[in-house]
C-alpha positions as CSV (number, residue, x, y, z in Angstrom):
1,M,5.7,22.7,16.6
2,E,2.7,21.7,18.8
3,Y,2.9,18.7,21.1
4,L,0.7,16.4,23.1
5,G,2.2,13.5,25.0
6,N,5.8,12.5,26.0
7,R,8.3,15.0,24.3
8,E,11.1,12.9,25.5
9,L,10.3,10.4,22.7
10,L,11.9,13.0,20.3
11,K,15.3,12.1,21.8
12,Q,15.0,8.5,20.8
13,N,16.3,6.9,17.6
14,K,13.2,7.2,15.4
15,T,12.2,5.5,12.1
16,A,9.8,7.4,9.9
17,F,7.3,5.2,8.1
18,L,5.8,6.7,4.9
19,C,3.5,5.1,2.3
20,S,1.6,6.3,-0.7
21,R,-2.2,6.3,-0.4
22,T,-2.6,3.6,-3.0
23,I,-0.4,0.6,-2.9
24,P,-0.3,-2.8,-4.7
25,A,-1.6,-5.7,-2.8
26,S,1.8,-7.2,-2.8
27,A,3.1,-4.5,-0.6
28,V,0.5,-4.9,2.1
29,L,1.7,-8.0,3.9
30,K,5.3,-6.7,3.8
31,C,4.2,-3.5,5.6
32,Y,2.3,-5.5,8.2
33,D,5.3,-7.9,8.8
34,W,7.6,-4.8,9.0
35,A,5.2,-3.3,11.7
36,I,5.2,-6.4,13.7
37,A,9.0,-6.7,13.6
38,Q,9.4,-3.1,14.7
39,R,6.9,-3.7,17.5
40,E,8.8,-6.8,18.7
41,V,12.1,-5.0,18.9
42,G,10.6,-1.9,20.4
43,N,11.7,0.6,17.8
44,C,10.3,4.2,18.0
45,I,8.2,4.8,14.9
46,I,7.1,8.2,13.6
47,S,4.4,8.4,11.0
48,G,1.2,10.3,10.0
49,F,-0.8,7.1,10.2
50,H,-3.1,8.8,7.7
51,S,-3.5,6.5,4.8
52,Q,-5.5,3.2,5.4
53,L,-2.2,1.2,5.3
54,E,-0.6,3.5,7.8
55,K,-3.6,3.1,10.0
56,D,-3.2,-0.7,9.8
57,V,0.5,-0.3,10.7
58,F,-0.5,1.8,13.6
59,H,-3.0,-0.9,14.8
60,Y,-0.1,-3.4,14.9
61,L,2.3,-1.1,16.7
62,L,-0.3,-0.1,19.2
63,K,-0.4,-3.7,20.4
64,G,3.1,-3.5,21.6
65,D,4.8,-1.2,24.2
66,Q,7.3,0.6,22.1
67,P,7.1,4.4,21.6
68,I,5.1,5.9,18.8
69,I,5.1,9.5,17.5
70,I,2.0,10.5,15.5
71,A,2.7,13.4,13.1
72,L,-0.4,15.3,12.1
73,A,-0.9,17.2,8.8
74,R,-3.3,19.6,10.6
75,G,-3.6,21.2,14.0
76,L,-3.7,19.1,17.2
77,K,-6.8,17.1,17.9
78,E,-9.5,18.5,20.1
79,K,-10.5,15.1,21.2
80,I,-8.3,12.1,21.7
81,E,-9.4,8.7,20.3
82,P,-10.1,6.2,23.2
83,E,-7.4,3.8,22.1
84,L,-4.8,6.5,22.5
85,I,-5.6,7.5,26.1
86,K,-3.8,4.6,27.9
87,P,-0.6,4.8,25.8
88,L,-0.6,8.5,26.3
89,D,-0.9,8.0,30.0
90,E,1.9,5.4,29.8
91,G,4.2,8.0,28.2
92,R,4.7,6.0,25.0
93,I,2.8,8.2,22.6
94,L,3.7,11.7,21.3
95,I,1.4,13.6,19.0
96,I,3.1,16.4,17.1
97,S,2.0,19.0,14.5
98,P,3.8,21.7,12.7
99,F,0.4,23.6,12.5
100,D,-1.7,25.4,15.1
101,K,-5.2,24.3,16.0
102,K,-6.7,26.7,13.3
103,V,-5.6,24.2,10.6
104,K,-8.5,21.7,10.6
105,R,-8.2,19.9,7.3
106,V,-5.5,17.7,5.8
107,T,-4.5,18.9,2.3
108,E,-1.8,17.8,-0.1
109,Q,0.3,20.8,1.0
110,T,-0.1,20.2,4.8
111,A,0.6,16.5,4.2
112,E,3.9,17.4,2.3
113,I,4.9,19.8,5.2
114,R,4.2,17.0,7.7
115,N,6.1,14.4,5.7
116,K,9.2,16.8,5.5
117,M,9.0,17.4,9.2
118,M,9.0,13.6,9.8
119,I,12.0,13.0,7.5
120,E,13.8,15.8,9.3
121,L,13.1,14.3,12.7
122,A,13.8,10.7,11.7
123,D,17.1,8.9,12.1
124,N,15.9,6.2,9.5
125,I,13.3,6.3,6.8
126,T,11.2,3.2,5.7
127,V,8.9,3.5,2.8
128,G,6.1,0.9,2.4
129,Y,5.5,1.9,-1.1
130,A,5.9,5.1,-3.1
131,S,3.8,5.5,-6.3
132,E,6.0,6.2,-9.3
133,G,5.8,9.9,-10.0
134,G,3.7,10.6,-6.9
135,N,4.1,13.3,-4.3
136,L,6.0,10.9,-1.9
137,E,8.4,9.7,-4.5
138,T,9.1,13.3,-5.5
139,L,9.7,14.2,-1.8
140,L,12.0,11.3,-1.2
141,K,14.3,12.5,-4.1
142,T,15.1,15.6,-2.1
143,T,16.3,13.8,1.0
144,K,20.0,12.9,1.7
145,K,19.0,10.2,4.3
146,E,19.2,6.6,3.5
147,I,15.8,5.1,2.6
148,T,14.7,1.5,3.2
149,R,12.0,0.5,0.7
150,L,9.8,-2.5,1.6
151,V,8.8,-3.0,-2.1
């Protein structure tokens, strides 16, 4: 596994947040409310923050000071986004990837490998929404861990 940031965050109790790429409008506010609640209590969240909803959840989390683990479905980034620099310097962000830098693009397969890694690392799993019959729903059927579904 490749790392950038505070590796000590892996020792914390972590909640994985996963969500299908397409979600019903009724699920969006529940996910936002969940993110705000996690931020307020300071829970460490691990996610790919790849889909638009996951990016929105990240936006809410980043406004707090709780730890965040970003799991990439490709190799580590060459350039860090400006909004990540301060939280990285503060030690509250960890970026991880199961891939080396040669993997430049996210594919269905790399996303599945990343999601399996997150589930393995997480102590708790929260699913914003999983499309019936989709890749995420299929993956969740293979885990023995308890899953909290927001919708």
